[in-house]
N, C-alpha and C positions, 0 to 999 in steps of 0.2 A: 671085626666089623668096625669097631671104634677107631682102630688105627687106619682104616680106609677112608673114613669121613673127615678125619681131622685136617688133612691138607686143604679141603675145599672151603673152610671157614674164612680165612683171610680174604679171598677174592670177593665174597659177599659183603664183607664190611667195606671193602674198597668201593664197591658199586654204590653202597648207601651214601658214602662220603661224597662221591662224584655227583650223585643225584641231588644231594642237599646243596652242594656248591652251585649246581646249575640253577636250582630254584632261587637261591640268594642272588645270583647274578641277574636272573630275569626280573626279580623284584626290584633290584637297584636300578636296572635299566628302565622299568616302567615308571618308577618314581622320578627318575631323571627326565623322562619324556614328559610327565605331567608338569613338572616345574618349568621345563623349557617351553611348553605350550602356554603356561600361565605368563611367563615373561614375554613371550611373543605377543600375547594379547594385551599386554600392559596391565595385568591384574596383579599388581604388587599389593600385598596386604599392608604395607607401611606407607605407601605413597600413591596418591591418586593423580594420574596424568590426564590432563585435558588439553584440547586444541581449540583455539578460537582466533578472534581478530580484535585488534585495537579499535576502540570506539571513543568518540569525543562528542560533546554537545556542541551544537552550532547555533549561531544567532544570525538572522537575516535583518539587516538594517535598511530602513527606508525613510526618506523625508516625510514629515507629517503634512506638508502642504504641496500643492501642485505649482511648480515654478521651474524656471530654467536653471540648470546647474551652472554655477559660476566657477567653482574650483573643487578639485579633489586632491587631498594631500598625501594619500598612502596608496601603495600598490600591493599585489599579491606577495605574501611572505613577510610583510612588515609586521613587527610586534607593536601592539598598541596598549595603552594604559587607560584606566578608567578616567573619563572626562576629556580625553584627547579629541581635538577637533579633526574629523576625518574629511569633511567637505562643507561647502557653503553654496547657498542659492543666491540668485540675484535678488537684492533686497530693496530695489527702488520702489516697486509697487507697494509692498507693505509699509514702507516708511511714509509714503504719501497717505496711506490710510491712517497712520498715526497722526499726521498733521491735520487731516480732516476731522478726526475724532477730537483733537484738542480744540479746534475751532467750535465744534458743536458743544463741547463742554463749556466754553466761554459764553456762548449764547444762552444755554440753559441756566448757567449760574447767574447771569445778569437778570434773566426773567424771574428767577426765584428770589433774588435780592429785592427786585422791585415790588413783588407781592408782599414779602415780609416787611418791607419798610412802610407799607400802608399808603394812605392818601397824604399828599403833601399839604401843609397848612395853606399854601396859596390856592390850592384846588378847593379846599373847604371854604375859604373866604370867597372864592368866586361863586360857589354854590349858594352861599348865604346871600350874596348880592343878587344872584338870579332869583332867589326866593323872594327877596324884598321887592324887586321889580315886578315880579308876577303878582305879589300881594297888592302892590300899588295899582297895577292895571285892573285887578279884580275890584278894588275899592272904587276906582274911577268909573268902571263900568256899572257898578251898583248905583253910584250917585247919578249917572246919566239916566239910568232906567227909572230911578225915583223921581227926578225932575220931569221926565216925560209923562210919567204916570200922574204926577200932581197937576201938570198943565192940562192934561186930558180931563181930569176930574173937575178942574175949575171952569172949563169951557163946555162942560157937559158932552165931551167927546167931539167938539167941533174944531178945537184948536190944534190937535195932534192926530195925525193919521195912524190908523192901526198898523200899517206897515212899518212905520218908524218905531212904534212901540215894540213890535216883534223883533226888529233888528237889534234894538238896545238890549232886549232880554237875551238874545242869542249871544251878543258880545259879552254880556255878563257871565253866561255859562262857560264860554271859551276861556275867559280870564280866570274863572275859578278853577277850571281844569288845569290850566297852566300853572296856577299857584300850587295846586296839589302835586303836580309833577315835579316842580322845583323843590317842594318840601321833601318828597321821596328821594330825590337826587342828593339833597343835603344829608339825609339820614344814611344813605349808602356811602357817601364820602366819609362820614364820621365813623361808620362801622368798619370800613376798610375791606380788603379782599376776603373771600370766603375760605374756610379751612380746606374745602375740597380743591379749590384752585391752587392753594399752596402745596397740597399733597401731590397734585398732578405735576406741578413744576419740579418738585423734588424727585418724582419718579422719572421724569424726562432727563434730569441731570444724572441720575443713577444710570440710566440707559446709555447716555453719552459716555460716561466713565467706563462702563462695561465694554462699549465699542472700542475705546482706546486700549483697554487691557487686552482685548482680543487681538487688536492690531499689533501691540507690542509683543504678545505671545507669538504671533506669526513671524515677527522679526527674530525672536529668540530661536524659533524652530527652523530658521534658515541655516543654522549650524547643526551638522550631524556629528554627534559625539559618541565615543565608544562607551558602552555601559559597563564593561568589565575588561580585565586583562585578557588579551587574546591575540591570535595571529590572523591576518587577513588571508582568507582562503580563496576568495574570488572577488573581483571587481567587475560588476555587471553593467555599469553605465559610465559615461564619460562626460566631461564638461561640454555644455551645449545641449545635452539631452534634457528633455522635460521630465522632471521627477514627479512622482505622485506616491501616495501611501500604498498603492498596489504594486509598485515597481521597486523591489529591493535594489540598493546601490552596492552594498557589500555583504559578503557572507563571512562571518568570523568563526574561527574554531577556538573554543575555550581551552586554555592550557591546562588548567587544573579544575577538577580532577579528571584523570584518564582512567579508563578501565578496559578490561578484556572481556568480551562477550563470548561465553563458551556454553556447552551443553553437557550435562551429566546424565548418564543412564539411570533409570529408576532403581536398579539393584544397588547402586552405589550412593543413592541419595541420603540414606540414613547415616552415612559416614561423615557428612560435612554439615556445617552450620554457619550462620553469619558470624563474622569476626575471626574466623580461622585464618592463620597466616598462610601465605602462598609465595612462591617464587615464580617470576615471569621472565622468560627468555625468548629471544627472537632468532631467526635464522641468520641475521646479519651479525649478531653478537651472542652466540650460544653460550659462551663462557662468562658473560656479564649479566647475571640474573638480577632483576629488580625486585625489591620487596613489595608485597601487596597483601591484601586481605579480602576475604569474601564479604562483599557489601550487600548482595541481593541474591535470593534464591526464589525462583518463580513458584507460585502456589498452584499453578495449573500446568498440566503436562501438555506436550505438543508433539507432533510427529517430527522425526529427525529432519532438520533442514538439509537442503541439497549440498550445503558446504561440508557436511560430514559424510565422507564417501567410503567408510569401511563397510564391508558386507554385513558384519554382525549388527551394526547400528542403523543400517539403511531403512529398515522397516520398523524400528523400535520407537517407543515413547521416551522422550527425554524431558529434562527440566532446564530452563535457562538459568545460568549462573553468571553474575557479574563480579569480576575481581577488580577492585580498585587498586591502582598501581601508583607507587611513588616514583615519579620521573622528574627529578629536579633538573637534570641535564637536557631535557626535551629530546630524548632519543627515539621515542615512539612516534609513529605517524599513523594517521587515520587509515584503517583498513589493513594495517600490517599484520600478517600471520604471527601468532604467538603461541608458545607452549607454557602451560601452567602446571607447576608441581605443588601439590598440597600434601603436607606431611600429616598423616592420619595418627590420631592418638589411640 
């Protein structure tokens, strides 16, 4: 019986070896399938792959005054530097306002100088003479009244009519009033202008100077200057158009910094942080990656934008990420698709 079963043992061992080999092959195939699916989905454990678009800040430049455009010095695509004059307005009207303000300053300054100088000695002397004349008239009127009164008393009222006596008394009152008026006029001439009048003249002079400064400012603002180094993206008006603060003349694209605006899914958010290095490449130069860094990570989630078209992310929540890019050769353009590689630590 033992001799009959001995020949069947080697085939059983062979079947076990075959089954074990099949299991190992199936496990290796399953593992290879998992890694292939992970690579196809871009889920590399060492590198985070993001897709986005190049973005740049833009500046809309407009004249600060409403006037006709006289000259524009740049066109689309021109590079500009800070302080460069990009356009000019017709300055004839504001320059006339400057001349008008200068004339008003002269008038106000002369009025203030006259008040501060006070009354001239000749005017005071004239006031004194007028007072002396008024005093003499008052004294003469008093003497006339006294003589008429004495004559009436000597004649018991028969030599002088009452009407004449009343007229002399009235003339004396008028003369006394004129003397008092001349005395007050002399006092005013000696005292000079009031402090309030001088303050009013000073305020009028300050207003005239402010009008001149405003007119000069309008002349300065007739030149449109570049606030920063940039590239002219659009020229919206032409010479002869009427400019205003509400009508931009140029749109400038700021050269630096540039960044790529991308979105990262929530499961990968914990793998990145601001300041991490990144490499940015474009379809036009896939082999020439530009260095960059994560500059911003949004704190609020949002639904995946329409620009992300993968089925896995179409209905997911993502976070906006901005990768600042070093582009000294100015190869990136606004809206250009870009691929971002972030090495995970």
